[in-house]
Structure formats: structure tokens, C-alpha cells
N, C-alpha and C positions, 0 to 999 in steps of 0.2 A: 439549245438552239430553238427547238420547237416551242418551248415555253416562252422564250423571248419573242419569237415571231407572233405567237398567239396573243401575248400581252400587248405588243405594239399594235397589231391589227385591231384588237378590241378597243384600245384606248383611242385610236384614230377614228374608228367607225362609230363607237358608242357615245363619246362625249357630245358631239353635235346632236345626236338623236335624243340624249337625255335632256339637253337644254331645250329642245323643241317640245318635249312632253312635260316640262316642269309645271305648267299651268293646267294641263289636261287631267281629266279623271281617268284612272287606270281601266284598261279593258278587261272585262270578265273573261277568264280563261276556262275552257271546258275540255276535259280529256276526250280523246277520240279513240274508238275501238279499232277501226280499220283505216290505216293510213292511205290505202288506195282510194278511199272515198273522199279524201281531202283534196280540194282543188288548190292549185297555186304552188304546191311544193315541187321543187326540182328533184331530179333523180338523186343528186348528191345529198339533199336534205333527207329524203326517204331512207337512203343508205345509212346516213349518220344516226337517225333515230332508230332504225332497225338494229344497228350495231350496239347502241346503248341499251335497248330493251332486251337483247339476248342475254345479258348478264355481265358480270365482272369477273375479276380474277384477283387472287391473293398475290401480292408481290413476294419475291423470294425473301427469306428471312434476312434481316440486316446483319452486318458484321457485328459480332459481340465483342465489346471491349471490356477489359477488367481494370478496376482500380483497387488498390489495397484499402481495406476498411480503416477507418480512423481508429487509433489506439493499437494497431498491430505492432508488436515488438519485433525488432530485427536482431539477429544474432551477429557475432563478430564476422562471419563469412558473408553477410548480406541477406541471408534467407530469413523469411518471417518465422518466428518461433513463438510458441505459446508457453515457453518455460516460465516466464514471469507473470503472464496473464492467466487468470483462472480459466477462461474460455477463449478459444481462438475466434476472432471476428471473421465473418465471411466476406469475401470479395464482392464489391458492388459491380454489377454488369448492366449494360444498356442495350436495348433492342427497340425495334420499330415494327408495329403491326400496321399493315396498309391494305386497303381495298380499292382497286382502280377499276373504273368502268367507263367504256366509251371508245372513241377513236380520235384521230387528230382534229376532226371537225367539231367535236363536242365530247367533253370528258369531265369526270369528277374523280377525286381521290380523297378518301377518308383515312386518317392516320392517327395512331396513338404512339408517342414516344414514351418509353417507360424504363425505370431503373428497378432492379431487383437484386436480391442476394441469395436466392435459393429457398429462403424461409418466408419472405414476405416481399410485397411490392412496396418499394420505398416511395416512389412518386410516379405520376403519370401526367402526360400532357396531350390531350386530344386536339386535333385541328383538321380543317378541311381546305381543299383546293379545287378550283373548277376553271374551265376554259371553254370557249366556243368561238367559232368564226361566224360573224354576222351573215345572215339573219338567224342563225341557230341560237338557242338559249341554254345555258347550264348555270344553275344557281345553287348555292349552299343554303340550306334552311336550318342548319344547326347540328351540333353533335353534343350529346350529354351522357353522363354516366347514370345508368339506371340500376346498377347493382354493384356493390363494392364491399369486399372484405380485405383482410391483409394478404390473403392468398390468391384472390381472383377478383377481377373487375370486368364489367360488361358495359359497352357503350352503344348507343343508338344514334345513327347519323341519317339525316333526311336531305334529299337532293331533289331538285326540279329540273327537268329538261323540256325543251320545246323547240318548235320551228315556226317561222313566220315568213311573211312576204313583205317587201318594201312597197309602199304605196305613195301617192303624192302627199298624203296627210301624215306620213311617218310609217313606222314599223307596225304591222298588224300580226298578232300572234294567232296562228291557226291550229296549233297542237301543243298541249302540255301534258306532262305526266310526272307524278311524284314517286320517288323510290326510297326505300328504307334499307340501310345496310347496318349490320351489327358486327362489332369487334369484341373479342374476349381475350384478356391477357392473364397470365398465371405467374406466380412467384418463382417458378423454375425457369422462366424465360420462354415457355411455349405460348403460342397465340394462335387464334384462328379468326377468320372473317367470312361472312356470308351475307347474301341478300335475303331480306325478309323481315 
């Protein structure tokens, strides 16, 4: 519900603004150390930025599902058996590592869906989501793997948040800040996420 509302409001409010700025040169954004010194921000915008800068949280571990590995033999009673196979294949499981930061006015979520079998990570799929209610700003700047082995992978995600004020000439950004979040996944299904 919240995601649908944020998406609908963002589309309605930002499409005309984007069209108005299509021919203009982008405004240079500078980080501000003290939000109280910035003029033009409403109390709600200050609260949204404060909530975002306080930090994020790890989501609860996702439900783990199992699939029998390819090549697993079944006995007459339906149980998997390794009687005919030289080694019993491990079951493939799926999990999601997630780091959420923000509030309903401005938020980002960095996630990695991954499959593992206890010995190695079979595949991983990193992605980002963000949302903000105008005139707040929440943008994804990318997520990438910076370390990877068959047993462990680490990802770095970058996000930008900001706040602005509407003016007769369009949206004017008065505050921006970039944040880095990191996620780490393991072949046994464990994961962790942190800011920094």
C-alpha cells in the first residue's frame, strides 16, 4: 500500500517537474553539516532527513525454501537416497539480505537475493529500491560486488538523499548527502548488512 502510494505520488509530481528541467543545466548540490542552518525546509523535511541520517536496520531473515538438488535419487518410499549416487547432492536454499534506511517520507532499500547449498553460493542478484515524497529526494547510485568467492560475497551500495523547496522556477535542492551500505552473504545462508 505504502509503496503504491509513494510510487503514484512520485509519478504525478515528478513527471511535470522533469519535463520542465529537461533543457536546464543541473543544480550543483552541496552537503550541509547542520540542517538547522538551512532555510526553507519544513519541519517534516527536517524530520525525514534526520530519520534517514540516524541509520538503517537489517530486515528479518527471509523465509528459507529448499529445493532438491538436481540428480538426487529417490527410493521406493519417496525419500531421497544416496544409494545409487556416489555423493548425496545438497539441497538448494534461497535467502534475501536487506538493508532498509529512512521513513515513509524518504527511504532506500538495498537487497541481495541469493541461492546457496551450504558449501557454496550458487548465484546472487543485488538490487536497490528507493522512494520519496516531493520535494524530498532519495536516489540509488548503484550496487556492486567488490569481493567474491564461492563461500562469501560482499556488496557495496550507494544512495543519495536530499531535500528541497519548490520555487516559481522549479524544484531547488537545498540539502544532499550520500550514504554507503554494505551487505555480506555466506554459503551457509548467513548474511549481515551495515552502514559504512
